C-alpha positions in Angstrom: 0.0 0.0 0.0 1.3 3.4 -0.9 2.2 5.8 1.9 0.0 8.9 2.4 2.9 11.1 1.6 3.5 9.4 -1.7 -0.2 9.8 -2.7 -0.1 13.4 -1.7 2.9 14.1 -3.9 1.7 11.9 -6.8 -1.8 13.4 -7.2 -1.7 16.8 -5.5 2.0 17.7 -6.0 2.4 18.7 -2.3 5.5 17.5 -0.5 4.1 17.9 3.0 0.7 17.9 4.9 -0.8 20.9 6.6 -1.3 20.7 10.4 -3.4 17.8 11.6 -4.1 16.4 8.0 -1.8 13.4 8.6 -3.2 12.6 12.0 -6.8 12.8 10.6 -5.9 10.5 7.7 -4.2 8.0 10.1 -7.3 8.0 12.3 -9.6 7.2 9.3 -7.3 4.5 8.0 -7.3 2.9 11.5 -11.1 2.6 11.2 -12.1 5.3 13.8 -15.0 7.6 13.5 -13.3 11.0 13.2 -14.3 14.6 13.6 -12.1 17.2 11.9 -12.7 20.8 12.9 -10.3 22.8 10.6 -10.5 26.5 9.8 -11.3 27.8 6.3 -8.3 27.0 4.1 -7.2 24.1 6.4 -7.4 21.6 3.6 -10.3 19.4 4.7 -10.8 17.6 1.4 -7.3 16.1 1.5 -8.3 14.4 4.7 -10.7 12.0 2.9 -9.3 12.1 -0.6 -5.8 10.8 0.3 -7.0 7.8 2.4 -9.5 6.8 -0.3 -6.6 6.5 -2.8 -4.8 4.3 -0.4 -7.7 1.7 -0.1 -9.9 -0.3 -2.3 -13.4 0.9 -2.7 -15.4 4.2 -3.0 -15.5 7.1 -0.7 -19.1 8.4 -0.3 -18.9 12.2 0.2 -22.0 14.0 1.4 -22.1 17.7 0.8 -24.8 20.4 0.7 -22.9 22.6 -1.8 -23.6 21.7 -5.4 -21.0 24.2 -6.8 -18.3 22.8 -4.4 -19.2 19.2 -5.4 -18.8 20.0 -9.1 -15.6 21.8 -8.4 -14.1 18.9 -6.4 -15.2 16.3 -9.0 -13.6 18.4 -11.8 -10.4 18.7 -9.8 -10.2 15.0 -9.2 -10.9 14.2 -12.8 -8.0 16.6 -13.8 -5.8 14.3 -11.7 -7.2 11.3 -13.6 -9.1 10.1 -10.5 -12.6 8.8 -11.3 -15.3 10.7 -9.5 -19.1 11.3 -9.9 -21.5 13.8 -8.4 -25.3 13.2 -8.2 -26.3 16.9 -8.4 -29.8 18.3 -8.9 -31.5 18.2 -12.3 -30.3 14.6 -13.2 -33.0 12.3 -14.4 -33.6 9.0 -12.7 -32.3 7.0 -15.7 -29.1 8.9 -15.7 -28.7 8.4 -11.9 -29.1 4.6 -12.4 -26.4 4.7 -15.1 -24.1 6.7 -12.8 -24.6 4.4 -9.9 -23.9 1.4 -12.2 -20.7 3.1 -13.1 -19.8 3.4 -9.4 -20.6 -0.3 -8.8 -18.7 -1.7 -11.8 -16.5 1.1 -13.1 -13.7 1.3 -10.5 -14.8 4.8 -9.4 -13.2 6.3 -6.2 -15.5 9.1 -5.2 -19.3 9.4 -5.2 -20.5 12.9 -4.2 -24.2 13.5 -3.4 -26.4 15.9 -1.4 -28.0 14.7 1.8 -31.4 15.1 0.1 -30.5 12.3 -2.2 -30.5 9.9 0.8 -34.2 10.6 1.3 -34.9 8.5 -1.8 -35.1 5.0 -0.6 -34.1 3.4 -3.9 -30.9 5.5 -4.0 -30.1 4.4 -0.4 -30.6 0.8 -1.4 -28.3 1.2 -4.3 -25.6 2.8 -2.1 -25.8 -0.2 0.3 -24.6 -2.4 -2.5 -21.5 -0.2 -3.4 -18.0 -1.1 -2.1 -17.9 1.9 0.3 -14.6 2.3 2.1 -15.1 5.7 3.8 -18.0 8.1 4.4 -17.1 11.8 4.5 -19.7 14.3 5.7 -18.7 17.8 4.6 -20.1 20.9 6.2 -21.1 18.6 9.1 -22.5 21.6 11.2 -25.6 21.3 8.9 -26.7 18.3 10.9 -27.1 20.4 14.1 -30.2 22.4 14.8 -27.8 24.8 16.6 -25.5 25.1 13.6 -25.7 28.2 11.4 -27.0 26.3 8.4 -29.2 23.5 9.7 -30.5 21.1 7.0 -32.8 18.4 8.3 -31.9 16.2 5.4 -28.6 15.7 7.2 -30.4 13.8 9.9 -30.9 11.0 7.4 -27.2 10.3 7.3 -27.3 8.4 10.6 -29.3 5.7 8.6 -26.0 4.9 6.8 -24.4 4.0 10.2 -26.9 1.1 10.5 -25.9 -0.2 7.1 -22.2 0.4 7.3 -21.4 -0.1 11.0 -17.7 -0.9 10.4 -17.1 1.9 7.9 -15.4 4.9 9.4 -17.3 8.2 9.3 -15.3 11.4 8.8 -17.2 14.6 9.8 -15.7 17.9 8.6 -16.5 21.5 9.3 -14.7 24.8 9.6 -16.9 26.4 12.3 -18.7 24.8 15.2 -19.3 25.9 18.8 -18.9 23.3 21.5 -22.7 22.7 21.6 -22.7 22.1 17.9 -19.7 19.7 18.1 -21.6 17.5 20.6 -24.8 17.7 18.6 -23.0 16.6 15.4 -21.6 13.5 17.2 -25.0 12.5 18.5 -27.0 13.2 15.3 -24.5 11.3 13.0 -24.3 8.4 15.5 -20.5 8.7 15.7 -18.9 6.1 18.1 -15.7 6.6 20.2 -14.9 9.6 18.0 -11.4 11.0 17.6 -11.6 14.8 17.5 -9.0 16.8 15.8 -9.3 20.5 16.2 -7.1 23.3 15.1 -7.2 26.5 17.1 -9.6 29.1 15.7 -6.9 31.7 16.3 -5.4 33.3 13.2 -2.4 35.1 14.7 -1.6 36.9 11.5 -5.1 38.5 11.1 -5.8 41.7 12.8 -9.6 42.1 13.5 -10.4 45.8 13.1 -13.9 47.2 14.0 -14.5 50.8 13.2 -17.6 53.0 13.7 -17.5 55.4 10.8 -20.1 57.7 9.1 -18.7 57.5 5.6 -17.9 53.8 4.8 -16.8 54.4 1.2 -14.3 57.1 2.2 -12.9 54.6 4.8 -12.7 51.8 2.3 -10.8 54.1 -0.1 -8.2 54.9 2.5 -7.8 51.2 3.4 -7.3 50.1 -0.2 -4.8 52.9 -0.8 -2.8 51.9 2.2 -3.0 48.2 1.3 -2.9 47.9 -2.5 -2.7 44.1 -2.4 -5.7 41.8 -3.3 -8.8 42.5 -1.2 -12.3 41.3 -0.8 -15.3 43.4 0.3 -18.2 41.5 1.6 -21.7 42.9 1.3 -25.2 41.5 2.1 -27.0 41.9 -1.3 -26.4 41.9 -5.0 -27.3 45.6 -5.5 -24.5 46.6 -3.1 -22.0 44.5 -5.1 -22.6 46.5 -8.3 -22.9 49.9 -6.5 -19.7 49.7 -4.5 -17.7 48.2 -7.3 -18.8 51.0 -9.6 -18.0 53.6 -6.9 -14.6 52.2 -6.4 -13.9 52.2 -10.2 -14.9 55.9 -10.3 -12.3 56.5 -7.6 -9.6 54.9 -9.7 -9.5 51.4 -8.2 -9.5 48.2 -10.4 -12.6 46.6 -9.0 -15.0 43.9 -10.0 -17.9 42.1 -8.3 -19.4 38.6 -7.7 -22.8 37.4 -6.6 -25.1 34.4 -7.2 -27.2 36.2 -9.8 -24.4 36.4 -12.4 -24.2 33.9 -15.2 -21.4 31.3 -15.0 -19.5 33.1 -17.7 -19.7 36.4 -15.8 -18.7 34.8 -12.6 -15.7 33.1 -14.2 -14.6 36.3 -15.9 -14.9 38.5 -12.8 -13.2 35.8 -10.7 -10.3 35.5 -13.1 -9.8 39.3 -13.2 -9.3 39.2 -9.4 -7.4 35.9 -9.3 -4.9 37.2 -11.9 -4.8 40.6 -10.1 -6.0 42.6 -13.0 -8.5 43.8 -10.3 -7.3 44.7 -6.9 -10.6 44.2 -5.2 -13.7 42.0 -5.6 -17.0 43.1 -4.0 -19.0 40.0 -3.2 -21.9 38.5 -1.4 -21.3 35.3 0.7 -21.8 33.3 -2.6 -18.2 34.1 -3.2 -15.5 32.1 -1.4 -16.2 28.4 -1.4 -13.1 26.7 -2.8 -11.3 30.0 -3.3 -7.7 29.6 -2.3 -5.8 32.8 -3.0 -3.0 33.1 -0.5 -2.0 36.7 -0.8 -5.3 38.4 0.1 -4.3 41.3 2.4 -7.6 42.7 3.5 -11.2 41.4 3.9 -13.7 44.3 4.5 -17.3 43.9 5.7 -19.2 47.1 5.0 -22.5 45.6 6.3 -23.0 43.5 9.4 -22.8 39.7 8.8 -25.7 37.5 9.9 -23.5 35.5 12.3 -20.0 35.2 13.5 -19.5 31.8 11.8 -19.8 33.4 8.4 -17.8 36.4 9.5 -15.0 34.2 10.7 -15.0 32.1 7.5 -15.0 35.2 5.3 -12.3 36.9 7.4 -10.2 33.7 7.1 -9.8 34.2 3.4 -7.2 36.8 4.2 -3.6 36.1 5.0 -3.3 32.4 4.0 0.3 33.0 3.1 1.0 33.6 6.8 1.8 37.3 6.3 0.0 40.0 8.3 -3.5 40.6 7.1 -6.6 42.6 8.1 -10.2 41.8 8.7 -12.0 45.1 8.8 -15.7 45.6 9.8 -17.2 49.0 9.2 -20.4 50.1 10.8 -22.3 53.3 11.7 -24.7 54.5 14.2 -27.8 53.2 12.4 -26.5 49.8 11.3 -27.4 47.8 14.4 -31.1 48.9 14.6 -31.5 48.8 10.8 -30.0 45.4 10.5 -32.0 44.0 13.4 -35.3 45.4 11.9 -34.5 44.1 8.4 -33.3 40.8 9.7 -36.4 40.1 11.8 -38.8 41.3 9.1 -37.6 38.7 6.6 -37.9 35.7 9.0 -41.0 33.7 8.1 -43.1 32.4 11.0 -45.4 29.4 11.0 -48.4 31.4 9.9 -46.6 33.0 6.9 -45.0 29.7 6.0 -48.4 27.9 5.8 -50.0 30.8 3.8 -47.1 30.9 1.4 -47.2 27.0 0.9 -50.9 27.0 0.3 -50.6 29.8 -2.2 -47.7 28.1 -3.9 -49.8 24.9 -4.4 -52.7 27.0 -5.7 -50.3 28.9 -8.0 -49.5 25.6 -9.7 -53.1 24.3 -9.3 -52.0 21.3 -7.2 -55.0 19.7 -5.5 -54.9 18.4 -1.9 -53.3 14.9 -1.8 -51.5 15.5 -5.2 -48.3 17.0 -6.5 -45.7 14.3 -5.8 -42.8 14.5 -8.2 -44.4 17.4 -10.2 -42.0 19.9 -11.6 -42.8 23.5 -12.5 -41.1 26.6 -13.9 -41.2 29.4 -11.4 -40.8 33.1 -11.3 -40.3 34.4 -7.8 -41.1 38.0 -8.5 -44.3 37.1 -10.4 -45.4 34.9 -7.6 -44.7 37.5 -4.9 -46.5 40.3 -6.9 -49.5 38.0 -7.5 -50.1 37.4 -3.8 -48.5 40.6 -2.5 -45.8 38.7 -0.6 -42.5 40.4 0.5 -39.8 38.9 -1.8 -37.0 38.1 0.8 -39.4 36.7 3.3 -40.9 34.5 0.6 -37.5 33.4 -0.6 -36.5 32.4 3.0 -39.8 30.4 3.4 -39.1 28.6 0.1 -35.5 28.0 1.2 -36.8 26.5 4.4 -39.2 24.1 2.5 -36.2 23.3 0.3 -34.0 22.5 3.3 -36.8 20.3 4.8 -37.0 18.3 1.5 -40.6 19.2 0.9 -39.6 20.9 -2.3 -36.4 20.9 -4.4 -35.8 24.4 -5.6 -33.2 25.3 -8.2 -31.0 28.3 -7.4 -31.7 30.4 -10.5 -33.3 33.5 -9.0 -31.0 35.7 -11.0 -32.2 39.0 -12.5 -33.1 37.8 -16.0 -33.4 41.1 -17.8 -30.8 43.9 -18.1 -31.1 47.2 -19.9 -29.3 50.5 -20.4 -30.4 53.6 -22.3 -28.1 54.4 -25.2 -29.4 57.9 -25.8 -29.1 61.0 -23.5 -31.7 61.6 -20.8 -33.1 64.6 -22.6 -33.6 62.5 -25.7 -35.5 59.9 -23.6 -37.9 62.7 -22.3 -38.3 63.9 -25.9 -39.2 60.3 -27.0 -41.9 60.0 -24.2 -43.5 63.3 -25.2 -43.8 62.0 -28.7 -44.9 58.5 -27.7 -47.3 59.1 -24.7 -48.6 55.5 -24.7 -45.1 54.4 -23.7 -44.6 57.1 -21.1 -45.9 55.3 -18.0 -43.5 52.3 -18.4 -40.5 54.4 -19.3 -41.1 56.7 -16.3 -41.5 53.7 -14.0 -38.1 52.4 -15.2 -36.4 55.8 -14.7 -37.8 56.3 -11.2 -37.0 52.7 -10.1 -33.6 52.5 -11.6 -31.9 55.9 -11.6 -28.6 54.4 -12.8 -30.0 53.0 -16.0 -28.4 55.7 -18.2 -24.9 54.9 -16.8 -24.7 51.1 -16.8 -26.4 47.8 -17.7 -29.0 47.5 -15.0 -31.0 44.4 -13.9 -34.7 45.1 -14.3 -37.5 43.4 -12.4 -40.3 43.1 -15.1 -43.0 42.3 -12.6 -42.2 45.4 -10.5 -42.2 47.7 -13.5 -45.5 46.2 -14.7 -47.0 46.8 -11.3 -45.8 50.3 -11.0 -46.9 51.3 -14.5 -50.3 49.5 -14.4 -49.4 47.3 -17.3 -48.8 43.6 -17.9 -45.4 42.0 -18.0 -46.0 41.2 -21.7 -46.6 44.9 -22.4 -43.4 45.9 -20.7 -41.5 43.2 -22.6 -43.0 44.3 -25.9 -42.0 47.9 -25.3 -38.4 47.0 -24.4 -38.2 44.9 -27.6 -39.4 47.9 -29.6 -36.9 50.3 -27.9 -34.1 47.9 -28.6 -35.0 47.7 -32.3 -34.9 51.5 -32.4 -31.5 51.4 -30.7 -32.8 53.5 -27.8 -31.8 50.9 -25.3 -29.5 47.9 -25.0 -31.7 45.1 -23.7 -30.9 41.4 -22.8 -33.4 38.8 -21.6 -32.5 35.4 -20.3 -35.1 32.7 -20.2 -33.8 30.7 -17.2 -36.6 30.6 -14.8 -36.1 28.6 -11.6 -37.7 25.2 -11.2 -39.6 23.8 -8.2 -40.0 20.0 -7.7 -42.6 18.8 -5.2 -41.2 15.9 -3.2 -44.4 15.3 -1.2 -48.1 15.3 -1.8 -49.9 18.5 -0.7 -51.2 18.1 2.8 -51.2 21.8 4.1 -51.6 21.6 7.9 -49.9 18.1 8.1 -47.0 19.3 6.1 -46.4 22.6 7.9 -47.1 21.3 11.4 -44.5 18.6 11.0 -41.7 21.0 10.2 -42.7 24.2 12.1 -40.7 23.2 15.2 -37.6 23.3 13.1 -38.6 26.8 11.9 -39.1 28.1 15.4 -35.6 26.8 16.5 -34.1 28.2 13.3 -35.5 31.6 13.9 -34.5 31.5 17.6 -30.9 30.6 16.6 -30.7 33.3 14.0 -31.7 35.9 16.5 -29.1 34.6 19.0 -26.5 34.7 16.3 -27.3 38.3 15.3 -27.1 39.3 19.0 -23.6 37.8 19.1 -22.6 40.0 16.1 -24.0 43.1 17.8 -22.2 42.2 21.0 -18.9 41.8 19.0 -19.1 45.2 17.4 -20.3 47.1 20.5 -18.1 45.5 23.2 -15.4 48.1 23.6 -13.4 46.7 26.5 -12.3 43.3 25.2 -9.8 42.2 22.6 -11.6 41.4 19.3 -9.6 38.2 18.8 -10.6 37.0 22.3 -14.3 37.7 21.5 -14.0 35.5 18.4 -12.3 32.7 20.2 -14.7 32.9 23.1 -17.6 32.5 20.8 -16.2 29.2 19.5 -15.5 28.0 23.0 -11.7 28.5 23.0 -10.0 30.1 26.0 -7.0 32.4 25.8 -5.3 34.3 28.5 -3.7 37.0 26.4 -4.8 39.7 24.1 -3.8 39.6 20.4 -2.0 42.9 20.4 -3.0 43.8 16.9 -6.8 44.3 16.8 -8.6 47.6 16.9 -9.0 47.3 20.7 -5.4 46.3 21.4 -4.0 49.1 19.4 -5.8 51.7 21.5 -4.5 50.0 24.7 -0.9 49.7 23.6 -0.5 53.3 22.7 0.6 52.5 19.1 -1.2 55.6 17.8 1.2 58.5 16.9 1.0 61.0 19.8 -2.3 59.8 20.9 -2.7 62.2 23.8 -1.7 65.1 21.5 -4.3 64.0 18.9 -7.0 63.8 21.6 -6.2 67.3 22.7 -6.4 68.7 19.2 -9.8 66.9 18.6 -11.2 68.2 21.8 -10.0 71.7 21.0 -11.7 71.6 17.5 -15.0 70.3 19.0 -15.1 73.3 21.4 -15.9 75.5 18.4 -18.2 73.2 16.3 -19.5 69.6 15.9 -17.5 67.8 13.2 -17.4 64.6 11.2 -14.3 62.4 11.3 -13.4 63.5 7.8 -13.7 67.2 8.8 -11.5 66.5 11.8 -8.9 64.7 9.7 -8.8 67.5 7.1 -8.0 70.0 9.9 -5.5 67.9 11.8 -3.8 66.3 8.7 -3.0 62.9 10.2 -3.7 59.3 9.2 -7.4 58.5 9.3 -6.8 55.2 11.2 -5.1 57.2 14.0 -8.0 59.7 14.1 -10.6 57.0 14.2 -9.0 55.1 17.0 -8.6 58.2 19.1 -12.2 59.1 18.5 -13.2 55.6 19.6 -11.2 56.0 22.8 -12.8 59.5 23.5 -16.2 57.9 22.9 -15.5 55.0 25.3 -14.2 57.4 28.0 -17.4 59.6 27.6 -15.4 62.7 26.6 -17.4 63.1 23.3 -20.7 61.7 21.8 -21.7 61.1 18.2 -24.9 62.8 17.0 -27.6 61.5 14.7 -26.0 63.3 11.8 -22.8 61.4 12.4 -21.0 64.5 13.8 -18.9 64.3 16.9 -19.4 66.8 19.7 -18.2 67.4 23.3 -20.3 65.6 26.0 -22.3 68.2 27.9 
């Protein structure tokens, strides 16, 4: 049998393992159930790929991330290792062929989502395969206290009954102590060997700044650190807006979100990977499988939903071991605004049931019917028809998807983009000459003010509603304007699909899963509270706050975070700066930028002194984001 080191070199061209990889591989080869808690970038996949290549048989890999499954299968195939993924959208006949290949074709890896295990016939076929190991990626999904609970993961424990002597390897990057114990229980792991790297990233400085002008602060950070950077935002609109603003300031910037086509994603990703773009502005759709080692700065301009995501996203900085920064920018209104927005989009049981009933009615599914029915689906059209809030509805659909009640394809991208090719005064002239088109054009201009400057995603349902027209009338006008070369207009016909995995039973269906919804909502509120505590706690090292959240104790401060810098007196003439600020504020209330313009010092020094003055109650910040002396 080839040694693990030889396999690593032969297929992956690495001469040595990362910390704990070899120990985890040895544990699996010895037949132990094993739990690997490795941080983002810790090389979790090697821990099951190497031992699989050392043994006869197939490794069954269970993963919730279709994109990651496809990526890993493609990477294995490049190394001439036979691998298959049973992703969504594959017909039954093709699945049968793929499973036949696994059984008789000397394949080494079979990737599938946990939802596939809910099909009894697939489970039966898996029982007959020569399984050597079972790897459960993103294992926190099995815990109701994890940040991404998926009830389909609970089915994995069934495999333990059929493969009692086959070692299970559970892998995750983020799990609190409660989640670790829950994972062991729910997966049925026995005499588990736990391998856990410290959550501490000593080369990352966690910086939290309260600022009134985030873009100005981002500009300063990127000028000071011109190396590759990531800016994380919460929504697609912010991706485009911030990327465009940075470009106007002279930065090479691009963006990435789930609504882009595969071609656009690959193009933008390559711009950043090849460093033709310094910064990529992204939602949390960006990052899985990304391994760029020289990222200097990760910036969050909006509050993350939980510290698990924040930690993972921050961990994409400094993988080369050099000093890096994780910067979180917030302002006075962020906390309340985020809390209100966050709570408003959490579906409760009543909304879930109403939405589910309307969904069935929308597709004319009668009570007791609908099993295995597939439909094309327009989210915006559905929400407009029943006057449902879009994000709340999407979250409710996601919940039904996670419960396995439906299978929903992730194609909720904006399908229509347009841009005016003529000047705004010419558009007004056109509407005055073509008054029947005026209502639709004005609705577009009022809803999308940037439509003259750039290609802009358009929600047809929304424009139709605002202009009191049908979607067909809006589409017809856009086609006409394109023909006249008044606009550039592109339409993609890639509606999402919804597959019903159960018959319609209304109360029975929703009552069965509502307890999970209540726990999920409770957990999400607790997680948001932890984020708010992290940004507001002003008397503790930020690194210690992160470690404490994941149950790791440390007796020392990191010395490099935003809190520690204020305590160690690393600011240039801190007392002198404080005196100058207080002197300025005696004459007028000022923003941090106005203070900086007058004192002519580095913005980071100014901000840290302002924070210290705030903490010591020497000054206060007003609703208009100006600082003033405390009366």
